[in-house]
C-alpha positions in Angstrom: 0.0 -0.2 0.1 0.9 3.9 -0.3 2.3 5.6 2.3 -0.2 7.3 4.4 0.7 10.6 3.6 0.5 10.0 -0.2 -2.6 8.0 0.2 -4.4 10.8 2.3 -3.6 13.3 -0.6 -5.1 10.9 -2.9 -8.6 10.6 -1.0 -8.3 14.1 -0.7 -8.8 14.3 -4.3 -11.1 11.7 -4.8 -13.2 13.5 -2.3 -12.9 16.7 -4.4 -14.2 14.9 -7.6 -16.9 13.6 -4.9 -18.3 16.7 -4.0 -18.6 17.9 -7.6 -20.7 14.9 -8.2 -23.1 15.4 -5.1 -23.2 19.1 -5.9 -24.8 17.8 -9.5 -27.0 15.8 -7.6 -28.2 18.5 -5.5 -29.1 20.7 -8.6 -30.8 17.4 -10.1 -32.9 16.8 -6.6 -33.6 20.7 -6.3 -35.4 20.2 -9.6 -37.6 17.2 -8.5 -41.1 17.2 -7.2 -41.8 16.8 -3.7 -43.2 13.1 -4.1 -40.2 12.3 -6.1 -37.8 13.3 -3.0 -39.9 11.4 -0.7 -40.0 8.6 -2.8 -36.0 8.3 -2.8 -35.7 9.9 0.9 -34.3 6.4 1.9 -31.6 6.3 -1.0 -30.5 10.3 0.3 -30.2 8.7 3.7 -28.2 5.7 2.8 -25.9 8.1 0.8 -25.3 10.1 3.8 -24.8 7.4 6.3 -22.3 6.0 4.1 -20.4 9.2 3.8 -20.4 9.5 7.4 -19.0 6.1 7.6 -16.1 7.1 5.1 -15.1 10.4 7.1 -14.6 8.2 10.1 -12.7 5.6 8.2 -10.5 7.9 6.8 -10.2 10.1 10.4 -9.3 6.5 11.9 -6.6 6.0 9.1 -5.3 9.5 10.0 -4.6 8.2 13.2 -3.2 5.0 12.4 0.4 3.3 13.3 2.5 1.9 10.5 1.8 -1.4 11.3 -2.0 -0.8 10.9 -1.6 1.3 7.6 -3.0 -2.0 5.1 -5.8 -2.9 7.4 -7.3 0.9 7.9 -6.6 1.7 4.3 -8.4 -1.4 2.7 -11.3 -0.1 5.2 -11.4 3.7 3.4 -11.3 1.6 0.1 -14.4 -0.7 1.1 -16.1 2.7 2.7 -15.1 4.4 -0.9 -16.7 1.9 -3.0 -19.8 1.7 -0.6 -20.2 5.5 -0.9 -19.8 5.8 -4.9 -22.4 2.9 -5.1 -24.8 4.7 -2.8 -24.5 7.8 -5.0 -24.8 6.3 -8.2 -27.9 4.6 -7.1 -29.1 7.5 -6.1 -28.0 9.4 -9.4 -29.8 6.2 -11.4 -32.9 7.1 -10.0 -33.4 10.4 -10.7 -32.6 9.8 -14.6 
């Protein structure tokens, strides 16, 4: 795995990309009728939960010692994938 600082820099770049996608999602969501917003409430809640989990995993990684890096980086990768899946699910629902 990558050194912790390099890995965290890469994760930060990915989060910046994610931020622009979430902004687009917010624009799409704002244009929807209330009934559509209510219909997809749970997907949005799932996305928020996945982001919270991802953030917690990154914070765990920041505090990890070198001998634990592989395990924590793997946890970040899993949380990242779940976050992207939740985002894609909501995008697909709003198409």
